Backbone as a chain_set.jsonl record, in Angstrom:
{"seq": "XXXXXXXXXXXXXXXXXXXXXXXXXXXXXXXXXXXXXXXXXXXXXXXXXXXXXXXXXXXXXXXXXXXXXXXXXXXXXXXXXXXXXXXXXXXXXXXXXXXXXXXXXXXXXXXXXXXXXXXXXXXXXXXXXXXXXXXXXXXXX", "coords": {"N": [[0.822, -1.205, -0.018], [0.225, 2.342, -0.01], [1.461, 5.097, 1.85], [-0.585, 7.428, 3.574], [-0.763, 10.92, 3.458], [-0.877, 14.098, 5.004], [-0.323, 17.557, 5.157], [0.851, 20.674, 6.55], [2.196, 23.561, 5.526], [4.325, 26.282, 6.51], [5.694, 29.555, 7.142], [9.211, 29.417, 7.348], [10.592, 28.586, 10.47], [13.13, 29.569, 12.426], [13.675, 29.787, 15.113], [12.302, 29.397, 18.463], [8.966, 28.094, 18.48], [5.474, 27.192, 18.397], [3.339, 24.485, 17.68], [0.03, 23.41, 17.487], [-2.569, 21.014, 17.679], [-5.546, 19.021, 17.306], [-5.998, 15.589, 17.596], [-7.504, 12.535, 16.619], [-7.093, 9.355, 16.91], [-8.331, 6.454, 15.375], [-7.809, 3.784, 15.599], [-5.854, 1.705, 17.696], [-3.984, -0.002, 16.846], [-2.611, 0.818, 14.66], [-0.352, 3.077, 13.043], [0.092, 6.555, 13.418], [1.989, 9.007, 12.269], [3.514, 11.997, 13.335], [5.201, 14.77, 12.233], [7.691, 17.323, 12.323], [9.183, 19.168, 9.89], [12.051, 20.294, 8.049], [12.054, 20.915, 5.399], [13.668, 19.178, 4.133], [14.333, 17.08, 5.942], [12.695, 15.024, 8.451], [12.607, 16.361, 11.423], [11.545, 16.453, 14.042], [9.847, 13.855, 15.483], [6.879, 12.262, 16.333], [4.75, 9.694, 17.417], [1.509, 8.239, 17.302], [1.476, 5.26, 18.177], [1.447, 1.92, 16.796], [1.52, 0.081, 18.844], [-0.105, 1.034, 20.824], [0.848, 3.094, 22.329], [2.009, 6.486, 22.857], [4.73, 7.555, 21.189], [8.08, 8.815, 20.634], [10.954, 10.4, 19.125], [13.939, 10.924, 20.819], [16.614, 12.409, 20.106], [18.502, 9.907, 18.605], [17.148, 7.902, 19.799], [14.287, 5.936, 20.197], [11.637, 6.652, 22.163], [9.155, 6.134, 24.803], [6.068, 7.53, 25.705], [2.977, 8.021, 27.003], [0.248, 5.594, 27.225], [-2.403, 5.418, 24.808], [-5.858, 5.83, 23.982], [-7.826, 4.576, 21.457], [-10.46, 5.756, 19.305], [-13.079, 3.98, 19.26], [-15.944, 3.02, 17.297], [-18.577, 5.115, 18.142], [-17.497, 6.444, 20.283], [-15.767, 9.182, 21.26], [-12.428, 10.043, 21.484], [-10.465, 12.411, 21.76], [-7.218, 13.955, 21.374], [-5.474, 16.659, 22.487], [-2.748, 18.089, 21.181], [0.371, 19.584, 21.702], [3.292, 20.847, 20.361], [6.185, 22.247, 21.294], [8.683, 23.593, 19.783], [12.184, 24.195, 19.248], [14.206, 25.103, 16.879], [16.715, 26.34, 16.996], [17.976, 25.416, 19.302], [17.605, 22.738, 18.959], [15.679, 21.209, 20.325], [12.608, 19.941, 21.809], [9.387, 20.188, 23.404], [6.706, 18.138, 24.428], [3.27, 18.205, 24.745], [0.353, 16.694, 25.971], [-3.004, 16.934, 25.984], [-2.785, 19.268, 27.54], [-0.893, 18.674, 29.449], [2.513, 18.514, 30.135], [4.431, 16.082, 28.722], [6.848, 15.343, 27.694], [9.984, 16.752, 28.022], [12.328, 18.98, 26.701], [13.391, 17.205, 24.761], [15.659, 15.918, 22.327], [15.977, 16.861, 18.881], [15.463, 14.444, 16.289], [16.87, 14.666, 13.914], [19.073, 17.247, 13.166], [17.833, 20.514, 12.512], [17.725, 22.416, 9.471], [19.493, 25.525, 9.001], [17.669, 27.47, 8.294], [15.357, 26.677, 9.558], [12.345, 25.055, 10.796], [9.556, 24.067, 8.696], [7.254, 22.648, 7.937], [4.443, 20.831, 9.001], [3.61, 17.49, 9.337], [1.409, 14.775, 8.816], [1.24, 11.347, 8.763], [0.501, 8.014, 7.64], [1.43, 4.526, 8.076], [2.995, 2.907, 5.287], [2.349, 0.286, 4.952], [-0.073, -0.027, 6.117], [-3.561, -0.64, 6.268], [-6.886, 0.573, 6.047], [-6.668, 2.612, 7.904], [-7.785, 5.142, 10.028], [-7.833, 8.452, 11.071], [-8.501, 11.49, 12.67], [-7.703, 14.907, 12.24], [-7.603, 18.168, 13.482], [-8.082, 21.698, 14.028], [-5.5, 22.894, 13.624], [-2.73, 24.791, 14.485], [-0.088, 27.178, 14.212], [2.306, 29.061, 15.804], [4.179, 31.78, 17.395]], "CA": [[0.007, -0.001, 0.004], [0.888, 3.638, 0.013], [1.194, 5.919, 3.018], [-1.433, 8.601, 3.396], [-0.074, 12.092, 4.001], [-1.486, 15.444, 5.051], [0.701, 18.445, 5.715], [0.594, 22.103, 6.615], [3.428, 24.315, 5.448], [4.261, 27.619, 7.106], [6.956, 30.269, 6.997], [10.288, 28.734, 8.092], [10.783, 29.063, 11.842], [14.498, 29.202, 12.854], [13.742, 29.864, 16.57], [11.214, 28.737, 19.171], [7.592, 28.27, 18.061], [4.555, 26.192, 18.876], [2.268, 23.989, 16.838], [-1.0, 22.721, 18.258], [-3.65, 20.383, 16.879], [-6.341, 17.946, 17.946], [-5.942, 14.368, 16.808], [-8.347, 11.454, 17.127], [-6.787, 8.097, 16.261], [-9.481, 5.579, 15.451], [-7.311, 2.453, 15.929], [-4.59, 1.727, 18.473], [-3.087, -0.972, 16.242], [-2.081, 1.424, 13.43], [0.534, 4.183, 13.386], [-0.043, 7.887, 12.871], [3.245, 9.762, 12.484], [3.462, 13.453, 13.299], [6.58, 15.191, 12.019], [8.072, 18.677, 11.969], [10.153, 18.968, 8.81], [12.766, 21.509, 7.64], [12.074, 20.962, 3.933], [14.428, 18.043, 3.711], [14.318, 15.999, 6.907], [11.761, 15.056, 9.577], [13.474, 16.656, 12.57], [10.808, 16.048, 15.256], [8.938, 12.746, 15.168], [6.008, 11.757, 17.384], [3.844, 8.668, 16.877], [0.482, 7.463, 17.959], [2.125, 4.057, 17.694], [0.581, 0.762, 16.677], [1.523, -0.692, 20.058], [-1.012, 1.619, 21.79], [1.524, 4.141, 23.118], [2.539, 7.679, 22.183], [6.189, 7.428, 21.176], [8.799, 9.964, 20.042], [12.417, 10.28, 19.081], [14.793, 11.826, 21.583], [17.836, 12.125, 19.34], [18.374, 8.675, 17.833], [16.47, 6.915, 20.612], [12.809, 5.898, 20.197], [11.184, 6.61, 23.579], [7.714, 5.958, 24.968], [5.355, 8.377, 26.652], [1.792, 7.441, 27.622], [-0.689, 4.819, 26.423], [-3.529, 6.187, 24.337], [-7.071, 5.094, 23.682], [-8.402, 4.894, 20.161], [-11.904, 6.122, 19.349], [-13.853, 2.968, 18.56], [-17.343, 3.324, 17.108], [-18.98, 6.508, 18.336], [-16.816, 7.011, 21.43], [-14.77, 10.151, 20.796], [-11.302, 10.215, 22.386], [-9.509, 13.324, 21.092], [-6.006, 14.372, 22.084], [-4.948, 17.982, 22.16], [-1.303, 17.913, 21.153], [1.176, 20.779, 21.536], [4.71, 20.66, 20.178], [6.903, 23.477, 21.437], [9.966, 23.217, 19.18], [13.159, 25.247, 19.095], [15.245, 24.66, 15.97], [17.997, 26.919, 17.361], [18.61, 24.544, 20.303], [17.372, 21.354, 18.566], [14.917, 20.532, 21.362], [11.176, 20.167, 21.828], [8.527, 19.701, 24.486], [5.465, 17.533, 23.93], [2.158, 18.287, 25.697], [-0.851, 15.987, 25.616], [-4.156, 17.436, 26.782], [-2.361, 20.325, 28.458], [0.132, 18.189, 30.401], [3.799, 18.255, 29.501], [4.816, 14.649, 28.816], [8.248, 15.25, 27.27], [10.665, 18.053, 28.185], [13.657, 19.176, 26.154], [13.897, 16.077, 23.965], [16.487, 16.356, 21.19], [15.502, 16.552, 17.512], [16.05, 13.233, 15.706], [17.786, 15.192, 12.946], [19.215, 18.69, 13.311], [17.119, 21.285, 11.509], [18.511, 23.337, 8.649], [19.625, 26.868, 9.609], [16.471, 28.228, 8.002], [14.359, 26.271, 10.524], [11.287, 24.101, 10.437], [8.58, 24.731, 7.853], [6.115, 21.824, 7.602], [3.889, 19.878, 9.938], [3.147, 16.405, 8.484], [0.694, 13.622, 9.403], [1.449, 10.247, 7.806], [0.245, 6.652, 8.066], [2.389, 3.569, 7.559], [2.721, 2.452, 3.925], [1.841, -1.087, 4.99], [-1.336, -0.042, 6.85], [-4.82, -0.556, 5.503], [-8.029, 0.887, 6.889], [-6.325, 3.552, 8.992], [-8.584, 6.367, 10.102], [-7.484, 9.385, 12.131], [-8.973, 12.844, 12.372], [-6.84, 15.996, 12.705], [-8.37, 19.378, 13.442], [-7.604, 22.834, 14.821], [-4.049, 23.035, 13.496], [-2.244, 26.165, 14.672], [1.358, 27.396, 14.308], [2.514, 30.411, 16.309], [5.323, 32.015, 18.277]], "C": [[0.846, 1.23, 0.002], [0.509, 4.364, 1.292], [0.234, 7.042, 2.651], [-0.81, 9.77, 4.094], [-1.013, 13.283, 3.98], [-0.456, 16.358, 5.678], [0.186, 19.874, 5.704], [1.927, 22.781, 6.62], [3.223, 25.704, 6.021], [5.61, 28.282, 6.884], [7.991, 29.61, 7.902], [10.521, 29.406, 9.444], [12.157, 28.616, 12.349], [14.649, 29.231, 14.395], [12.458, 29.244, 17.162], [9.815, 29.103, 18.624], [6.757, 27.087, 18.561], [3.625, 25.737, 17.752], [1.307, 23.2, 17.701], [-2.004, 22.115, 17.274], [-4.385, 19.399, 17.737], [-6.277, 16.757, 17.022], [-6.845, 13.324, 17.48], [-8.035, 10.205, 16.376], [-7.962, 7.124, 16.449], [-9.083, 4.116, 15.722], [-6.008, 2.594, 16.735], [-3.653, 0.645, 17.946], [-2.529, -0.508, 14.903], [-1.243, 2.62, 13.89], [0.153, 5.45, 12.661], [1.226, 8.607, 13.259], [2.993, 11.259, 12.385], [4.883, 13.949, 13.193], [6.629, 16.692, 11.81], [9.27, 18.568, 11.065], [10.782, 20.328, 8.427], [12.822, 21.707, 6.133], [12.82, 19.821, 3.334], [14.263, 16.826, 4.631], [13.209, 16.17, 7.936], [12.632, 15.182, 10.824], [12.867, 16.236, 13.918], [9.816, 14.989, 14.792], [8.205, 12.258, 16.412], [5.017, 10.794, 16.732], [2.709, 8.378, 17.827], [0.748, 6.067, 17.384], [1.148, 2.897, 17.678], [0.624, -0.149, 17.898], [0.649, -0.074, 21.161], [-0.393, 2.705, 22.646], [1.883, 5.323, 22.24], [4.049, 7.569, 22.326], [6.831, 8.62, 20.445], [10.269, 9.678, 19.995], [13.023, 11.364, 19.955], [16.213, 11.551, 21.053], [17.602, 10.875, 18.525], [17.584, 7.592, 18.573], [14.943, 7.022, 20.543], [12.354, 5.669, 21.633], [9.676, 6.491, 23.599], [7.188, 6.91, 26.025], [4.167, 7.576, 27.209], [1.048, 6.496, 26.666], [-1.762, 5.75, 25.932], [-4.68, 5.256, 24.03], [-7.604, 5.502, 22.336], [-9.886, 5.183, 20.339], [-12.715, 5.093, 18.575], [-15.322, 3.379, 18.403], [-17.652, 4.809, 17.277], [-18.325, 7.154, 19.529], [-15.692, 7.909, 20.956], [-13.681, 10.296, 21.873], [-10.277, 11.089, 21.675], [-8.315, 13.617, 21.983], [-5.6, 15.723, 21.578], [-3.431, 17.922, 22.283], [-0.659, 19.285, 20.921], [2.645, 20.397, 21.443], [5.371, 22.027, 20.282], [8.331, 23.187, 21.001], [10.882, 24.429, 19.092], [14.305, 24.758, 18.193], [16.644, 25.175, 16.344], [18.747, 26.049, 18.384], [18.46, 23.063, 19.955], [16.623, 20.519, 19.584], [13.417, 20.821, 21.204], [10.541, 19.638, 23.09], [7.256, 19.175, 23.849], [4.427, 17.622, 25.074], [1.019, 17.482, 25.114], [-1.968, 16.404, 26.549], [-3.734, 18.412, 27.906], [-1.298, 19.939, 29.447], [1.446, 17.922, 29.669], [4.25, 16.827, 29.794], [6.273, 14.472, 28.52], [8.842, 16.642, 27.38], [12.05, 18.002, 27.584], [14.248, 17.915, 25.471], [14.666, 16.643, 22.764], [15.825, 15.98, 19.881], [16.169, 15.263, 17.076], [17.136, 13.627, 14.693], [17.867, 16.679, 13.138], [18.489, 19.406, 12.168], [18.089, 22.144, 10.721], [18.517, 24.698, 9.315], [18.384, 27.72, 9.4], [15.34, 27.85, 8.911], [13.355, 25.295, 9.975], [10.195, 24.797, 9.66], [7.368, 23.898, 7.477], [5.735, 20.935, 8.781], [3.216, 18.776, 9.119], [2.442, 15.368, 9.367], [0.743, 12.513, 8.386], [1.075, 8.914, 8.457], [1.356, 5.748, 7.568], [2.014, 3.177, 6.142], [2.14, 1.074, 3.879], [0.451, -1.158, 5.629], [-2.51, -0.014, 5.855], [-5.929, -0.218, 6.487], [-7.73, 1.813, 8.029], [-7.221, 4.78, 8.893], [-8.104, 7.176, 11.287], [-8.007, 10.751, 11.71], [-8.002, 13.848, 12.968], [-7.599, 17.3, 12.487], [-7.652, 20.454, 14.219], [-6.102, 23.015, 14.798], [-3.664, 24.505, 13.597], [-0.709, 26.153, 14.745], [1.571, 28.828, 14.723], [3.777, 30.514, 17.127], [4.822, 32.438, 19.623]], "O": [[2.075, 1.151, 0.012], [-0.624, 4.261, 1.764], [0.256, 7.542, 1.526], [-0.362, 9.632, 5.232], [-1.825, 13.451, 3.071], [0.217, 15.97, 6.634], [-0.745, 20.236, 4.984], [2.712, 22.634, 7.557], [2.114, 26.239, 6.024], [6.567, 27.622, 6.479], [7.712, 29.285, 9.056], [10.63, 30.628, 9.54], [12.35, 27.443, 12.667], [15.652, 28.747, 14.918], [11.649, 28.653, 16.447], [9.53, 30.268, 18.347], [7.293, 26.11, 19.083], [3.177, 26.56, 16.954], [1.725, 22.411, 18.549], [-2.243, 22.647, 16.19], [-3.891, 18.987, 18.787], [-6.473, 16.884, 15.813], [-6.939, 13.238, 18.705], [-8.613, 9.965, 15.317], [-8.508, 6.995, 17.545], [-9.945, 3.297, 16.042], [-5.189, 3.477, 16.483], [-2.613, 0.399, 18.556], [-2.04, -1.311, 14.108], [-1.417, 3.111, 15.005], [-0.082, 5.443, 11.453], [1.507, 8.797, 14.443], [2.335, 11.726, 11.455], [5.714, 13.566, 14.016], [5.732, 17.272, 11.199], [10.269, 17.946, 11.425], [10.122, 21.366, 8.478], [13.553, 22.568, 5.644], [12.642, 19.507, 2.157], [14.079, 15.7, 4.169], [12.819, 17.29, 8.264], [13.305, 14.233, 11.227], [13.561, 15.739, 14.805], [9.054, 15.192, 13.847], [8.823, 11.89, 17.411], [4.512, 11.049, 15.638], [2.921, 8.279, 19.035], [0.319, 5.735, 16.279], [0.166, 2.872, 18.421], [-0.177, -1.08, 17.98], [0.639, -0.565, 22.29], [-1.022, 3.192, 23.585], [2.043, 5.183, 21.027], [4.58, 7.499, 23.435], [6.15, 9.34, 19.716], [10.779, 8.827, 20.724], [12.682, 12.542, 19.854], [16.898, 10.62, 21.477], [16.599, 10.784, 17.817], [17.375, 6.499, 18.045], [14.381, 8.086, 20.804], [12.645, 4.637, 22.238], [8.999, 6.704, 22.594], [7.779, 7.076, 27.092], [4.375, 6.536, 27.834], [1.202, 6.589, 25.449], [-2.023, 6.775, 26.561], [-4.499, 4.053, 23.843], [-7.816, 6.691, 22.1], [-10.479, 4.894, 21.379], [-13.01, 5.282, 17.395], [-15.88, 4.021, 19.294], [-17.045, 5.654, 16.619], [-18.573, 8.333, 19.781], [-14.755, 7.437, 20.312], [-13.973, 10.629, 23.022], [-9.337, 10.583, 21.063], [-8.407, 13.534, 23.208], [-5.403, 15.917, 20.379], [-2.899, 17.725, 23.376], [-1.09, 20.046, 20.055], [3.182, 19.717, 22.318], [5.135, 22.886, 19.432], [9.106, 22.602, 21.757], [10.421, 25.552, 18.889], [15.239, 24.099, 18.653], [17.644, 24.523, 16.043], [19.974, 25.951, 18.35], [19.105, 22.216, 20.573], [16.854, 19.318, 19.722], [13.014, 21.793, 20.565], [11.081, 18.758, 23.759], [6.787, 19.71, 22.844], [4.672, 17.181, 26.196], [0.738, 17.562, 23.918], [-1.873, 16.239, 27.766], [-4.245, 18.379, 29.025], [-0.837, 20.782, 30.217], [1.472, 17.179, 28.688], [4.422, 16.428, 30.945], [6.897, 13.544, 29.036], [8.263, 17.608, 26.883], [12.85, 17.12, 27.896], [15.436, 17.619, 25.597], [14.346, 17.719, 22.261], [15.194, 14.929, 19.767], [17.314, 15.004, 17.444], [18.19, 12.994, 14.626], [16.833, 17.334, 13.264], [18.525, 18.968, 11.018], [19.136, 22.55, 11.226], [17.631, 24.996, 10.116], [18.074, 28.587, 10.217], [14.404, 28.638, 9.047], [13.482, 24.781, 8.864], [9.912, 25.97, 9.902], [6.507, 24.394, 6.75], [6.591, 20.368, 9.459], [2.349, 19.068, 8.295], [2.837, 15.127, 10.508], [0.326, 12.711, 7.245], [1.296, 8.704, 9.65], [2.15, 6.158, 6.722], [0.828, 3.117, 5.818], [1.502, 0.701, 2.895], [-0.146, -2.234, 5.681], [-2.43, 0.561, 4.769], [-5.911, -0.674, 7.63], [-8.45, 1.818, 9.028], [-7.39, 5.369, 7.825], [-7.979, 6.647, 12.391], [-7.958, 11.114, 10.535], [-7.527, 13.659, 14.087], [-8.175, 17.511, 11.42], [-6.726, 20.171, 14.98], [-5.489, 23.262, 15.837], [-4.203, 25.353, 12.887], [-0.116, 25.216, 15.28], [1.068, 29.737, 14.063], [4.379, 29.51, 17.509], [5.619, 32.69, 20.527]]}, "num_chains": 1, "name": "protein.A"}
């Protein structure tokens, strides 16, 4: 299969900025990847992982945050996600539903000097039947 992608480009941010969005994964056995990209590389990577946990890269290390609940049937389980990223220092904080879960994690890949410029949502290329809703995307300083 092919991965499904949705992205939001914005003016390149070379210093600290925030992106926020609401996500509602419909399955906990599929992966939804969230990436901040500098135009070439995915520098910040966060996953609603197929093992039922929210995972992220801290440098080259894949780390685990909290378990998440998918939204089966009509039960709505949204997650308000905030990524506070600083390309100048190569670090980010991850907030889930207003609670900081990750502090000062290192970018997986250093951002270009021009900074980050795209927020991407992607499914696995091997996944079928993946459904996730993303809403209320904001990027600001």
